[in-house]
C-alpha positions as CSV (number, residue, x, y, z in Angstrom):
1,M,-9.6,7.3,2.7
2,S,-8.3,10.3,4.5
3,K,-8.0,10.6,8.3
4,Q,-10.3,13.4,9.4
5,R,-10.6,15.1,12.8
6,F,-13.8,16.9,13.9
7,C,-14.3,19.4,16.7
8,R,-17.5,19.3,18.6
9,T,-19.5,22.6,18.2
10,D,-22.9,21.6,19.8
11,T,-25.2,24.5,20.7
12,P,-25.1,24.9,24.5
13,S,-28.2,25.2,26.7
14,S,-29.6,28.6,27.7
15,S,-28.1,29.3,31.1
16,P,-25.6,31.9,32.5
17,A,-22.9,29.3,32.4
18,A,-23.9,28.3,28.9
19,A,-23.9,32.0,27.9
20,L,-20.3,32.3,29.1
21,S,-19.5,29.1,27.3
22,R,-21.0,30.5,24.1
23,S,-18.9,33.6,24.5
24,A,-15.7,31.6,25.0
25,I,-16.6,29.4,22.1
26,S,-17.1,32.3,19.8
27,L,-13.7,33.6,20.6
28,L,-11.9,30.2,20.4
29,L,-13.8,28.6,17.5
30,P,-11.6,30.0,14.7
31,L,-8.5,28.7,16.6
32,L,-10.2,25.3,17.3
33,L,-11.1,24.9,13.7
34,A,-7.6,25.7,12.6
35,L,-6.1,23.2,15.0
36,C,-8.6,20.4,14.6
37,L,-9.4,20.4,10.9
38,P,-6.5,19.5,8.6
39,S,-8.2,20.0,5.2
40,A,-11.1,21.7,3.5
41,M,-12.9,18.4,3.3
42,S,-12.9,18.2,7.1
43,L,-14.4,21.7,7.4
44,G,-17.4,20.5,5.4
45,Q,-16.3,22.8,2.5
46,P,-16.5,21.3,-1.0
47,P,-13.2,19.6,-1.8
48,K,-11.2,20.9,-4.7
49,F,-10.5,18.6,-7.7
50,R,-7.9,18.7,-10.4
51,S,-7.7,16.8,-13.6
52,V,-4.5,14.8,-13.6
53,T,-3.1,12.5,-16.2
54,I,-1.6,9.1,-15.2
55,Q,0.9,7.7,-17.6
56,N,2.2,4.2,-17.8
57,T,4.9,4.4,-20.5
58,A,7.9,5.5,-18.5
59,P,9.3,5.4,-14.9
60,R,7.6,8.1,-12.7
61,L,9.9,10.9,-11.5
62,D,9.9,12.8,-8.2
63,V,10.1,16.6,-8.1
64,E,13.9,16.3,-7.9
65,G,14.0,14.5,-11.2
66,N,14.8,11.1,-9.7
67,V,13.1,7.9,-10.7
68,I,10.5,6.8,-8.1
69,D,11.8,3.5,-6.7
70,A,8.9,2.1,-4.7
71,H,7.6,-1.3,-5.7
72,D,5.3,-4.0,-4.2
73,G,3.6,-1.6,-1.8
74,C,0.5,0.6,-1.5
75,L,-1.0,4.0,-2.2
76,H,-3.2,5.9,0.3
77,F,-4.9,9.3,0.8
78,Y,-4.2,10.3,4.4
79,A,-4.9,13.6,6.1
80,G,-5.4,15.4,2.8
81,R,-2.3,14.1,1.0
82,Y,-1.4,11.0,-1.1
83,Y,1.3,8.7,0.1
84,L,3.0,6.0,-2.0
85,Y,4.8,3.3,-0.1
86,G,7.1,0.7,-1.6
87,T,10.3,-1.3,-1.7
88,A,13.4,0.3,-3.3
89,Y,15.7,-2.1,-5.1
90,G,18.2,0.2,-6.6
91,K,20.6,-1.6,-9.0
92,T,20.3,-5.0,-7.2
93,A,18.3,-8.0,-8.4
94,G,16.1,-7.7,-5.2
95,Y,17.6,-10.2,-2.8
96,T,19.9,-8.2,-0.6
97,I,19.8,-6.8,2.9
98,N,19.9,-3.4,1.3
99,N,16.3,-3.4,0.1
100,R,14.7,-0.3,1.5
101,F,11.1,0.7,2.3
102,R,10.4,4.2,1.0
103,V,7.6,6.7,1.0
104,Y,6.7,9.5,-1.4
105,S,4.0,12.1,-1.0
106,S,1.9,14.1,-3.4
107,A,-1.0,16.6,-3.5
108,D,-2.2,15.5,-6.9
109,L,-0.8,12.0,-7.9
110,E,1.5,13.7,-10.4
111,H,4.1,15.6,-8.4
112,W,5.8,13.4,-5.9
113,T,8.2,14.3,-3.1
114,F,10.6,11.7,-1.7
115,E,10.0,11.7,2.1
116,G,12.6,9.2,3.1
117,E,12.9,5.6,4.3
118,L,10.3,4.1,6.6
119,M,12.2,2.1,9.3
120,K,15.0,2.9,11.6
121,A,18.0,0.5,11.2
122,P,16.1,-2.8,10.9
123,Q,18.0,-6.0,11.5
124,D,19.7,-7.7,8.6
125,G,17.3,-9.5,6.3
126,V,15.6,-9.2,2.9
127,Y,12.5,-7.0,3.0
128,Y,9.5,-6.8,0.8
129,R,5.9,-5.5,0.6
130,P,5.4,-2.5,3.0
131,Y,1.7,-1.8,3.7
132,V,0.6,1.0,5.9
133,A,-2.8,1.6,7.6
134,Y,-4.0,4.4,9.9
135,N,-5.7,3.4,13.2
136,E,-8.4,5.9,14.2
137,R,-8.4,4.7,17.8
138,T,-4.7,4.8,18.6
139,H,-3.9,7.7,16.1
140,K,-0.9,5.6,14.9
141,Y,0.2,4.7,11.4
142,V,0.9,1.0,11.3
143,L,3.3,-0.7,8.9
144,W,3.1,-4.4,8.2
145,Y,5.8,-6.0,6.1
146,N,7.3,-9.3,4.9
147,W,10.9,-10.1,5.6
148,Y,13.4,-12.9,5.5
149,P,16.2,-13.3,8.1
150,K,17.4,-15.9,5.6
151,L,15.7,-16.7,2.3
152,W,13.0,-18.1,2.3
153,N,12.3,-18.1,6.1
154,G,9.3,-15.9,5.8
155,Q,8.4,-13.6,8.7
156,V,5.9,-10.7,9.2
157,G,6.9,-7.6,11.1
158,V,4.9,-4.6,12.4
159,A,6.0,-1.1,13.2
160,T,4.3,2.2,14.1
161,S,4.7,6.0,13.6
162,D,2.9,9.1,14.6
163,T,3.1,10.4,11.0
164,P,2.5,8.8,7.6
165,V,6.1,9.3,6.6
166,G,7.8,7.8,9.7
167,P,10.4,6.8,10.4
168,F,8.5,3.8,11.9
169,T,9.6,2.1,15.1
170,I,9.6,-1.7,15.0
171,V,7.1,-3.3,17.5
172,S,7.6,-6.9,16.5
173,T,9.7,-8.7,13.9
174,H,7.8,-12.0,14.2
175,V,4.0,-11.4,14.4
176,E,2.3,-14.6,15.6
177,L,-0.1,-15.1,12.8
178,S,-2.2,-18.4,12.9
179,Q,0.0,-19.8,10.1
180,A,3.3,-18.3,11.3
181,K,5.1,-21.6,11.6
182,D,4.7,-22.2,7.8
183,H,6.4,-19.0,6.8
184,P,4.2,-16.1,5.7
185,G,5.0,-14.5,2.4
186,D,3.2,-11.7,0.5
187,G,0.5,-9.9,2.4
188,S,-1.4,-6.6,2.6
189,L,-3.6,-4.6,4.9
190,F,-7.3,-3.7,4.7
191,V,-9.2,-1.4,7.2
192,D,-12.9,-1.6,7.2
193,D,-15.3,1.3,7.9
194,D,-15.5,0.4,11.6
195,N,-11.7,0.6,12.0
196,T,-11.3,-3.2,12.1
197,A,-8.2,-4.3,10.3
198,Y,-7.5,-7.4,8.3
199,F,-4.3,-9.0,6.9
200,I,-4.6,-11.1,3.7
201,Y,-1.5,-13.1,3.1
202,T,0.1,-16.2,1.6
203,T,1.7,-19.1,3.5
204,I,4.8,-20.3,1.7
205,D,5.0,-23.8,3.2
206,Q,1.3,-24.5,2.5
207,H,1.8,-24.3,-1.3
208,H,1.3,-20.5,-1.2
209,S,-2.2,-20.7,0.2
210,I,-4.1,-17.4,0.8
211,R,-6.0,-16.5,3.9
212,V,-7.5,-13.5,5.7
213,E,-6.8,-12.8,9.4
214,R,-8.5,-10.4,11.7
215,L,-6.2,-8.1,13.6
216,A,-6.3,-6.8,17.2
217,P,-7.9,-3.3,17.7
218,D,-4.4,-1.7,17.8
219,F,-3.4,-3.4,14.5
220,L,-0.2,-4.7,16.1
221,S,-1.1,-8.4,16.3
222,S,-3.6,-11.0,15.2
223,T,-6.8,-12.0,17.0
224,G,-6.2,-15.6,15.7
225,E,-9.5,-15.5,13.8
226,V,-8.7,-16.7,10.3
227,S,-10.7,-17.4,7.2
228,G,-10.6,-20.5,5.1
229,V,-8.2,-20.9,2.2
230,L,-9.1,-18.5,-0.7
231,G,-6.6,-19.9,-3.1
232,V,-3.5,-22.1,-3.5
233,G,-0.3,-21.4,-5.5
234,C,-0.9,-17.7,-5.2
235,E,0.6,-14.4,-3.9
236,A,0.3,-10.6,-4.1
237,P,-3.1,-10.4,-2.5
238,S,-5.2,-7.2,-1.8
239,I,-8.6,-6.5,-0.4
240,F,-10.9,-3.5,-0.9
241,R,-14.5,-2.7,-0.1
242,R,-17.2,-1.2,-2.5
243,G,-20.6,-0.7,-0.9
244,S,-21.4,-3.8,1.1
245,S,-19.1,-6.1,-0.9
246,Y,-15.5,-7.1,-0.2
247,Y,-13.2,-8.0,-3.0
248,A,-10.1,-10.1,-2.7
249,L,-7.7,-10.1,-5.6
250,F,-4.6,-12.2,-6.2
251,D,-3.2,-14.8,-8.6
252,T,-0.5,-17.3,-9.2
253,T,3.1,-16.9,-8.0
254,C,5.3,-14.7,-10.2
255,C,8.9,-14.5,-9.0
256,F,9.7,-11.1,-10.5
257,C,8.1,-12.5,-13.7
258,T,8.4,-10.5,-17.0
259,E,5.1,-11.9,-18.3
260,G,3.1,-10.7,-15.3
261,S,0.4,-12.4,-13.3
262,G,-3.4,-12.5,-13.4
263,A,-5.9,-11.0,-11.0
264,R,-8.5,-13.4,-10.0
265,V,-11.4,-11.8,-8.2
266,L,-13.3,-13.2,-5.2
267,V,-16.2,-11.5,-3.5
268,A,-17.9,-11.8,-0.1
269,S,-20.3,-9.9,2.2
270,N,-17.8,-10.1,5.0
271,P,-14.0,-9.7,4.9
272,M,-13.6,-13.1,6.6
273,G,-15.7,-14.7,3.9
274,P,-17.0,-17.0,2.7
275,Y,-15.8,-15.9,-0.7
276,R,-17.1,-16.9,-4.1
277,Q,-14.8,-16.6,-7.1
278,L,-15.6,-14.4,-10.1
279,A,-13.6,-13.9,-13.3
280,N,-9.9,-13.2,-13.6
281,I,-9.7,-9.6,-14.8
282,N,-6.1,-9.7,-16.0
283,R,-6.1,-12.7,-18.3
284,N,-7.3,-12.8,-21.8
285,A,-9.1,-15.5,-23.6
286,A,-5.8,-17.3,-24.2
287,G,-5.0,-17.2,-20.4
288,K,-2.2,-14.6,-20.8
289,P,-2.0,-11.5,-18.7
290,T,-3.5,-8.5,-20.4
291,I,-1.2,-6.2,-18.5
292,N,2.4,-7.6,-18.0
293,A,2.4,-6.8,-14.3
294,Q,2.0,-8.4,-10.9
295,Q,-0.6,-6.9,-8.7
296,T,0.6,-4.9,-5.7
297,F,-2.5,-3.1,-4.5
298,V,-6.0,-1.8,-5.2
299,A,-6.0,1.8,-4.1
300,T,-9.2,3.7,-3.1
301,I,-8.8,7.3,-4.4
302,P,-11.2,10.2,-3.9
303,T,-12.4,11.7,-7.2
304,A,-15.1,14.1,-8.4
305,D,-17.2,11.0,-9.3
306,G,-16.8,9.4,-5.8
307,P,-14.3,6.7,-4.7
308,A,-12.3,5.2,-7.5
309,Y,-10.5,1.9,-7.3
310,L,-7.1,1.8,-9.0
311,W,-5.5,-1.5,-9.8
312,M,-1.7,-1.2,-9.4
313,G,0.9,-3.7,-10.6
314,D,4.7,-4.0,-11.0
315,E,6.0,-4.5,-14.5
316,W,9.0,-6.6,-13.5
317,N,12.0,-6.4,-15.9
318,S,10.5,-3.4,-17.7
319,R,13.3,-1.0,-16.8
320,P,14.6,0.9,-19.8
321,D,18.2,1.2,-18.4
322,G,18.7,-2.2,-16.8
323,V,18.2,-0.9,-13.2
324,K,15.7,-3.0,-11.3
325,G,14.6,0.0,-9.1
326,H,13.5,1.7,-12.4
327,D,11.0,-1.1,-13.3
328,L,7.7,0.6,-14.3
329,Q,4.6,0.4,-12.2
330,Y,1.2,0.2,-13.9
331,W,-1.6,2.3,-12.5
332,G,-4.9,1.3,-14.2
333,P,-7.8,3.6,-14.7
334,P,-10.7,3.2,-12.2
335,L,-12.0,-0.3,-12.1
336,R,-15.3,-0.8,-13.9
337,F,-18.2,-2.7,-12.3
338,A,-21.1,-4.5,-13.9
339,A,-24.6,-4.2,-12.6
340,D,-24.2,-7.5,-10.6
341,G,-21.1,-6.1,-8.8
342,S,-18.5,-8.1,-10.8
343,I,-15.4,-6.3,-12.1
344,L,-15.0,-5.9,-15.8
345,P,-11.7,-7.0,-17.4
346,L,-8.7,-4.7,-17.2
347,E,-7.7,-2.9,-20.4
348,K,-4.1,-1.9,-21.0
349,T,-4.0,1.9,-21.1
350,R,-0.9,4.0,-21.9
351,S,-2.3,7.1,-20.1
352,W,-5.6,8.3,-18.7
353,T,-7.1,11.3,-17.0
354,V,-9.2,11.6,-13.8
355,K,-10.4,14.4,-11.6
356,V,-8.9,13.6,-8.2
357,A,-9.4,15.4,-4.8
358,L,-6.6,17.9,-4.5
359,G,-4.5,17.4,-1.4
360,G,-2.7,19.9,0.8
361,S,0.9,21.0,1.0
362,R,3.5,19.0,3.0
363,G,3.6,21.7,5.7
364,S,6.6,21.5,8.0
365,S,8.6,18.3,7.3
366,S,11.3,16.7,9.3
367,V,14.7,15.8,7.7
368,R,14.2,12.8,5.6
369,Y,15.6,9.6,7.1
370,I,18.0,7.4,5.2
371,W,20.1,4.7,6.7
372,P,23.4,3.7,5.1
373,Q,24.0,0.8,2.8
374,K,25.6,-2.3,4.3
375,V,27.9,-5.0,3.0
376,D,25.9,-8.2,2.8
377,P,27.7,-10.9,4.7
378,N,25.9,-13.7,2.8
379,P,25.2,-12.3,-0.7
380,I,23.2,-14.5,-3.1
381,R,25.3,-15.0,-6.2
382,T,22.5,-16.4,-8.5
383,D,19.2,-14.7,-9.3
384,A,16.5,-16.8,-7.6
385,C,14.1,-16.1,-10.4
386,L,16.2,-15.9,-13.5
387,G,19.1,-18.2,-12.6
388,T,21.6,-15.6,-13.8
389,P,24.8,-14.6,-12.0
390,L,25.0,-11.7,-9.5
391,N,28.0,-9.9,-8.1
392,E,28.9,-9.5,-4.4
393,R,26.5,-6.5,-4.2
394,G,23.6,-8.5,-5.4
395,E,23.5,-6.8,-8.8
396,P,23.2,-8.5,-12.1
397,V,26.6,-9.1,-13.5
398,S,25.6,-7.5,-16.8
399,A,24.2,-4.4,-15.2
400,K,26.0,-1.1,-15.8
């Protein structure tokens, strides 16, 4: 949910000093409110809502008319504005050192502005899955990501920024997770109501096992406290909280799969577990994915009916023009819950409408940061998933 700042306006006691304080406060209060409260919601005023339509039939465009290239990432509402983070693949097959982390912002989930790339000149490697969280104690935005100095030598890095759009400064390229020696893969962040952060991730050399790890108070490292194994042979995990229940969603490995992957659901009363498994909400009676997408995130969005939980998935190989960066991303309507707290199965929806909290304008914005493309010194010449040939730029040979 959004970062909010509150100014203290307690009523002072009745003394001469207090009277002077009251006088000063009466003069300064408008200025203090303007400085301290970034949105109408922070002021205690009723938030404004707008009905928006989310469509899943074509690539989303930014306000400049360009296709939004942001995959396997996350969506957040920070400081009164929506931010979409993801990996940009461009025309490549997704295995080059030129994968980019990008961020887009919006006031309403429909009109998106490209804000630039997230990291300043990271070292050569293949980068995936950027996930950002805001730390209320340090007032930093923290980015966790998966990267490979060499495929598939999985590492996890962390970077920070004073703003949600960055650019982020790298703090560590090799976070010492409890399972670091066995090469971490996909992972994502979850921040609880008490500002405690958790990282749910897969370990490649342990048959893609899934665990949850508690992070340090600054979100920059692990405490070493780790859950039991939640699943094996899995990837693309996400955690969210609804009421007093914590939901972990993930499913089998996908490798940019066209058919998509499922979304098995586990629930617990503590983010560290123990978890119990519920149904798979993205597989039909025949065991096939209902939505031909691989989960990337479950976003918590403020709406007129309260928090809504949006299931997001990448529809790999769905691009209408052969460009991987133009693969569609499916944003489902709010998850539906049964009386017992279980999640009802997903239903494929071409478009849907919701009343979302209306965010603010961008305000003053720095020049968007973009770092130049590089020549990959060790290009992969065969698609790791499809087995098809790639050129020296990592693009499918048949791509135009």
